[in-house]
N, C-alpha and C positions, 0 to 999 in steps of 0.2 A: 261746523256749528259751534258757537261760543255761548256758554251759559255763565251767569254770575249771580252772586248773592252777597249781601252784607249781613253779618251776624253782629248785633249791637253788643256793647259792653255789658256783661252780666247775663247774656242769653244762656239759659240752661246752667247757670252758675259759673260760666267760664269768663275769665277776665279779657278785656280788650275788644275793641271793634275790629272785626276780622272781615276783610274783603277777599272773596274767593272767585276765581274764574276757572272754568273747565272748558278746554277746547277739544272737540272731537274732529278728527281728520280721517277721511278714507282715501287712501292712496293705493291704487291698483288692488292688491289683495290684502292690504294691511289696514286695520283699525288702530289709530294712535290716539291715546288720551293724554292730554297735557294738563297738569294742575299748577296753578299759580295762586299764592296767598300771601297776604301781609297783614300786620296788626299794629295798633298803636300802643299795645302793652305786651309784655311777655305772656305767652299762653301756651297751651298744648293743642296740637292739631294732627289728626291722623285720617287723611282722606283716602277713600278707596272706591272701587267699582264692584257692584254686586250683580252683574249680569250672569244669567244661566246660559250654558252652552250645551247643545246636543248636536253633534256633527252628523247625525242621521236625519235630523229634521223631524223625527217622531219617535215614539217608543221610549226606550230607556237608554242609559249610557253603559249598560252592562258590558258591551263589546268595545268600549273605549280603552285603548292602551295608553297608560300615563307614565311619563318619565319626569322626575323632578330633579333639579340641580340643587338638592338640599340634603345634607347629611345629618341634620339635627332638627329638633322640633321643641315646642314648649308644652310640656304636660299640663293638664288642668285638674282641678279638684272636682268633687261630685256636683258642684254647681256650674261647672264649665269655666271657672276663673283660673288663669295661669298661676301655677304654684311659685314661679320664679326660677324654676330649674330649666336649664337648657340641656336636653338629653339627646344622645345619639340615636339615630334610627336603626343602626345595625342590630340585628337580632330581634327586631320588633315588627309588628304588623304594619307599622307606619313607613317602612322602608320602600321608597319608590325611586331609588337611585337607578335601578334598572327597569326596563319596560315591564309593566304589569297590567293585565286586564282587570277591569273593575269587577267583573263577575267573580274573580278570585278574592278580591278585597271584601266584597259584600258577604262572603261566607263567614267572615269574622267581625262584621259590622262595618258601616260606612265611615266616612270621614267628615269631621268638622274640626280641622286641625291646622294650627299655625306652624309653618315651616320656616326655618332660618335659611335664606339663600346663600349659597357658597360665594357668589360674586354678583356684582350689580350689572347684569346683562341678561344672559340666557337664564330663564327661570323654569320653564316647563315645555314639554312637547306632548301633545295628545293626538292620537290617531284612531279613527273609526275603522274597525275591521270590515264593516258593511259597505261603506262608501269610499274608503281609502282617503278621505279628507284628513289633512294634517293641520293642526293649529299649534303654532309655536308662540310662547309668551316671553316677552322681553321687558325688563323694567330696571329702574335705578333704585327702587325701594329695597330695603334689607330683608323683607319677609313676605310671606304669602299665605293666606288662609285658603285651604282647599276644602270645599263643602260638596258632598255628593247628593244633596237633595233628599236626605233621609226623612225630613219632616214636611215634605211637600204633601199637601192635603189631597188624598185620592178623590178624583172626580172634578178637580178644579179645571175650569175651562180658560183657555188662553188664546193666543193669536191663531187666526184661521179656524177658530172653534175647536182647536186641539184639546183633548182631555189629558190632563197631567196626573201623574201618579208618583209614588216614591221612586227616586232615581231617574226621573224624567230629564234631569239636567244636572250640570256640575258648575260650580263657581270657582274662579281662580282670582282671589282678591288680593292684589299686591298692596302692601301697606307696611307700617311699622308694627311691631308685635302688639297684640292686645294687652291692656293694663300696664303699658310701658312705664307711666309715671310712678307706679308703685314697686318697680323692680329696677334698681339702678344698674344691674348687670345687663339689661336690655339696651339696645341703641335707642336713645331718647328722641321724642318727637316734639321738642320744644320749638315753637315759633317765636323768635325774639323780636321785640318791637322795632319797627322801622327797617326790618330785614325781610327779604322775600324767601318763601319756601317754594321750590319748584320740583316737580317729579313728573315722570312719564311712564306709561305702560303701552306696549304694543301687542296686538293679537294678529299674527300673520297666518294666512291660510294658503294651503297648497293642495 
């Protein structure tokens, strides 16, 4: 499935007429998302996908075991804005370099955290203890926001009339770092005029 949109010059204060296409492909057990964008002026662009995943199909993600290919993250201030620091996960509650059950993470608070990926390929692996379903994330983006659904509204009804609660799903949002234009030490998300920006993300299931 291919979707597209044109954002006119000045839309939401951003320069340039930006044309974006997103292609969704399902190949065997893989969902692949491909992004393509170009602009007639230099601008900034940071596209991502905000799908929630629950490998049990119901309940919470407490029993999901998560491993990230990320040894650093971007701390935020009291308003959730990145400070500009790139900090190591070693010795912090944000360390997911080794497999870790989310029930253990939730004892100290959930996640809405941007991680810097070590390389542009393997990003994360998630496994459900209940179903043994494994989801592996691959991308060529430099970072990924991990969100554990802490602010999901209790009682919200969704697909098949399921009732959602806190921690009913997790997001793995491959992207550039948030607030990148204000922090020159972050990899920049500039889309230069008459040039294309292409990225991909894959969610593979076993």
